[in-house]
N, C-alpha and C positions, 0 to 999 in steps of 0.2 A: 493483451491477448498474445498467446504464444504464436510463433511462426516457425516455418521450417524452410529447407532449401527451395522447395517448390513455391511457397507463398513469396519468398524473396525474388525468385526468378519472375514470377508474376508481376510483382511490383515494378521490376526494371522494364518488363515488357510494356506495362500500362503507361509508364513514363517516357516510353520511346527511347530507352537507354539500353536496349538489348539487340544485337545483331546476330541473325542466324546464318551460320556458315554451312551450306548444303554441299559444297564441293568437297572432295575427299582431302583430308588433312593428315599428314603423317606426324604423330606426336614427337618422334625422334628427330626429325629433320625440318619441320615447318611451323609447329604450333608455337614455339618459343618466340620466333620472329613476329608471328601474328599478335601474340598477346603483348609483346613489348611495344609494338607499334600502336596498339588500340588504347590510348590513354583517355579516351572519351566515352567509349561504349563497352559494355560487357559482351562476351562472344559466347554463342551457343554452338558447338560443334555436333553435326548430325552424322557424318560419315568419317570414321577414324581408321586410317590404314593400319593393318596389323591387329586391330581390335574391332572387329566387325559388329560385335553385339553391344557396343557401348555407345552412349552419348556423354558429352562432357561440356562443362561450362567453366569459363575463366575470366578473370578481370571483373569480378562481382564482389566488391565495388572496384571501379577503375579510377576513381578520383574522390576527392572530399565532397563534392556534390552528391555523389552516390551514398556516401556515409551519411549525409544529412537526410537523404531519402529513407534510409533504414530507420532512422530516428524519428522521421516525420516532422523535422524542424530544420531551420537553415544551418548551414555548416558552422557558421559563427557561434551558434548556441550549444554545439554538441559537447564540447569539453566541460563547460560549467555544469550542464545537465548530467553528464556521466559522473562528475565529481560529486554531485548531490546524491545520485543513486547508489554510489558505492558505500553510502553510510546506512543504507536500508537493509540489504541482505534478506532474501527469502529462501528458506530451505527447500530443497527439491523433494519431490514425492516419488516413491517407489511404486511401479505398476507391474502388472504381471507380464505383459508383452506389448509389442508395438510394430509399426511397420518395418523396422530395421531387422526384425525376425522372420520376415517373409521367406527368405532363402537363407539356409545354412550349408556351408561348404565345409567338408571334412579335409584333412591335409591332403589326401590324394587328388582333390579337385581344385586345389589352389596353385595357381602359377602367375605370380605378379609380373614376370616378364611378358606376358600377353595383355596386361592391362594398359589403358591408355595414359601411362605416366609419361610425361614429356621430359625431353632433355632441354634445360633452359638456356645454357650458354655453351659456347664452342669449347671451352676448356673443362667443362664439367666432367666429373669421373664417371658419369652415367646418368640415366634417369632418376629423378629424385621426387618423392612425394613431399611436396611443400605444404599441402593442406591438412596434413595429418595431426590432429590434437591427441597427445599422449596422456591417457588416464593412468595414474598409478595410486596405490594405497599404502600409507605409512604403516609398517608392521607393529609399531609401538602404540599408535593412537587410533588406527582404523580410519583416519581421515583420508579423504581422496584429494589428489591434487591433478590439475590438467594444464598442460603447457604445449607450446609449439616446439616441435623438434624436427629437423630435416631427417628424411628417411631415404637414403640412397639404395636403390634396388641392387642387390648383390646376387640374386638367384631366385628361384621360383617362390621360396618361402623364407627369404632372408633379406633384411635390409640392414644398413649401417644406421647409426643414431648419433647425433652430436648433442651433448649436454653441457650447456654453460653451468658453472658451478653455482646453482641456485637450488630451488626446491626439489626438482625431480632428481638432480644429482645427489642431494643430501639424502633422499629417501633410498636411492640406489646403493649408496655408501652403507646404509644399514643393512641391506640385504648382503652386500659383499662382506661386511664383517661377520655375518653369520654363514657365508660360504653358500648362500642360496641364490637361485634366480629370482629375478624381480618379475612378477606378472605384469603385463600391460595389456590394455585394451585402446586401441587407436581409432578415433572417429575421422571419417573423410565425408565432408558434405553437410552443411547445415546453415541456418541463418547467421548473418554477421554477428548478432549479439552473443552467440556462443564463442566465436573467435576473438571477439574483443574482450570477453570475460576471461578467456584463456591467456590473453596477453596483459592482464592486469596483474601488477606486482603489489602484493600485500604481505602481511606477516605470515611467517611459517605456520602452516596449519589451516590457512584460509581456504575454503572450498569455493573455487571459482564458479561453480554452478549455482551458488547462491547470489553471485553478482548477475549472472544470466537471468535468474528469476526476478531480481530487482528491476532489470531492464525491461522484462516483459510484463512486470506488475503482477506476476502469479507464479507458483512453483513450476519448475520445468519437471517433465515426466522422465523418469530414468528406469531402465530395465537392467537386470543382472546379466552379466556376460555368461556365455555357455561353459567356459573352461576355468574361469576364476571367479572371485567374490567382488570384482569391480563393477560398479553400476555405470551405464552409459546412456546418452540420450535416446529415448525410445523411438523418436521419428527422425533420426539421422538417416543418411543415405547408406553408409557402409561402415562397418566396425571390423577391424583386424584385431584378433586375440592372439596373445603369444606371450613371450617372456624374453628378458634380457639375461643371458648367462653372466655369472660373476667372473671377474679377473680375466676375461678374454677381450683382446683388442685386435682390430683388423684395420688395414689401410682403408681411409674413407675421405672423400673429397677429390679434387676441389669441387666447389659448388658456387653458383651465382647467387651471392649474398645480398642482404638488404642495402649494403653500402655501395653497390654497383661494382664490387671487387670480388676476386675468386679466393684470395689467400686465407681468409679467416677460418680457423677451425680445422684446417686440413691436417691429417696425421693419423694416428692409430686410435680408433674410437671403438666403443662397444657395438654390438650387433643385437637386432631383434629377430627372434625365430617365430614365425607365424604358424599357429596351430589350428586355427578356425577362422572363418569368415561368416558374418551375418550381414545381410543387406536387404534392401527392398527388391521386389521382383523386377523392377524396371530402373534399377539404381542408375543415377546420374553422377558421373565422376566429377570431382572438383579438381581443376588444375589450378595451381597458384604459381604465377611467375614472380620471381623475386627481382630485386633491383631498386634503385632509388625511386620513391614515389610510385612504386608498383603495389599490387594488391597486398603483399606481405607486409609492406610498410604502413599501409592505410590501416590495417587491423591493429597495429601497435601505436599509431599517432595519437589516437583518442584516449585509450586507457593510460598510456604513459603521460600524456598531458594532464589528464584528470588526477593522477597520483601526485604530480608535481604541484598542480592547483591546490589540492588539499594540504599538501605539506608546507607551502609557503604562505598561505592566506592569513596566517596568524603571526607572522615574524614581527617581533616588537609589540605584540598584542593585538594589532589590527593592520591590515594592508588594504588600500583602496585598489583591489585587484579586479581587473576587467576580463582577462582572457589569458589563455596560454596556448601556443602553437608549437608543435614539434616539427622542425625543419627537415628537408630532404636529407636522407643519410641517417636520421634518427639521433645523431650525436649533438644536434643543435636545438636550442629552444629559445623562443621569443616570448617574453613576459610583457603583457600590456598592463600598465598600472599608472595611477596618478601619484607621484611621490609627494608626500606631505612634509617631509623633513630632509635636510641635507644629509646625504649619505644612505638614505633609506633604500634607494633603488639598487645600490650596490650591496647592501646587506641581503636584500631578497634574492638578488642574483647569486650571491655566494651560497645562500640556503638551497637554491635550485640545483647546485652542483653536488649536493650531499643528501639527496632524497633516497627513498627506497629503490628507486630506479637507478640502474648502473650507467645508463647510456649518456647522460648530459656531460658534455665537454665544453661546449660553446654556448654561453648564455647572453642573449641580447635583451636588454630592458629598455622599453619604448613607452611613450605616453599614449593616452587614449585617442589623440589626433592622428595616430599612425595606423593605417589599415594593415594588420599584420598578415592578411591573406593576400595582399599584393607585395610581392617580394621586393620590388623597386622601392616601395615606401620604407621598408626595413633598411635597405642600403642607403636611402636618402637620409634617414635618421642618423645612421652611423656617420655619414660623410659630413653632415652639417651640424650635428649636435654633440660631437665628441672632441675632446681634446685628448689624443692618445696617451699623453704623458701621465694624465690623472684619471682618465676614465676607462683605461684598459687595465684590468687586474688579473695578473697571471699567478696561478698557483701550481707549483711544480712538485714532482715526487708523490703524486697521489695515485690511488688505484683507478684505473680506467676499465672500461668494458673489454673483456678478453678477446672480443672480435674486432676491436679497433686496430687496424694494422699500423697506425702511426705510433703506437707505444712499444716499449721493450717488453718482449715475452719472458717471463721469469719461470714459467712452468708450461709444459705443453698440453694441448688438448688430450682428452681421454683420461686425465687425472683430475681428482677433486681439488688439486692445487693449481689448476690452470689459471693463469693471471697474467695481466700486463700492467705496467706502470707508465705513467706519462705526465702531462701537464693539462690543466684547464684554464679557461678564461671567462671573465665577466665583462662585457661591455655596457657601459651605462650610457645609453643614448637618449636619455630623457632631458627634458628641459630642467631649469633649476626648479627646486621644490616649491610647492604652492604657498609655503610660509614666506616666500620671497617673491611677492607678486610683480614688483617692478622689474626684477631680473628675468622673471618668467616671461613677462610681456614681450621682451626683445625677440623671442623665438615664436611669436604668433605667426601662423601660416597665412600666406596670401589668400585672400578671398576677392574674386573678380567682381567688379561693379555689375549689378543686375543679376547676381548669382541666384536669387531667390524668385526672380520673375521671367528671366529670359531662358528660352528652351531652343536648342539648335534645330529640333525637328519642325519647329514652327516656321523656320526661315528656309526650309528645303522644299 
């Protein structure tokens, strides 16, 4: 069954995971700190200084347990479930209208500087819309693409935009080659499934809304934008319509990014000119605070993990794969598997470094007896099950994510050649393979006497 931003907020409320903030909050000076501190609960802001007619919600989800709530299953099951749903794909359905068309603002009525867009970090170049999903259409195929892109407010109807050289940037290059502006429609505020679908990396030409449909189990409903031919979710909160001019670049950044740093992407980047806004009559703004393990990371952890899961599951014909977890900062991945053959864990780890996802730089492979959702257990496995001389495999001189500040930048942001080069590592923290049971038995974990019958609560 389809859901929207309001049903998601209601789910958080029912689960006791939503805090209502009724005191006035200034998005420019206070909201970032409140969101950054609230790692356990989503926040609903009812009084916003400078934006008196708005309400806003942030940190929804605030943690992986919230992600599990959205899926209706434990967090440990979400990545394998998402990986299976990626194979289904349900095409979206066009409808005549929807709640997002209740209000239509012409250019003269639009002033983004009065909206409750918050300033996330002390070095940020200004307030940034972090929750905007940018819809574009390939001029050659007519296929739509949607992705996360930060949007720095630069005027009443103008934002900057950062584009990593992937699908959106490839499509923009086609418009630039024609010396044409690229139409865009930007969605703000919806159910987490839309955001996770947008964060999914697949083949060029994949329509992410088909992934959203698979997650809901039915087609999502889409309406045509007012000023272009792009279709957007009919029950979203807000849609910004506009265009990105060709060959124009403006200073953009810094911004509090997902790695917990400011540096990545700062430079001369394109801009978005907003021509129209459609929204619900009582639209709720979605604020998204970035930083390690904040909401922006959470929307990426599941789809990135699912893409890696599907990519590595057949290495060597078959992998006894149990789970995948994307670590804080997004550049690290833990693979939980039972190695059957010597060297299999290392081979699977190397495969995880070269998936459709650009992010993985550090891959750690562990056995099923390691709870990958407790980080101390991952560190324990590294400390007690590795011989660094043979179990750490470093690969140098490879392409890494262009927003990874540890690499060498060979071309700057704003260009389709933006890139960094660096190194990657696989850490094989598994026990000896199951085909060597005697050696594997040496690494059996301690089990206390009485573990299956004695409970501490019975003695308190």
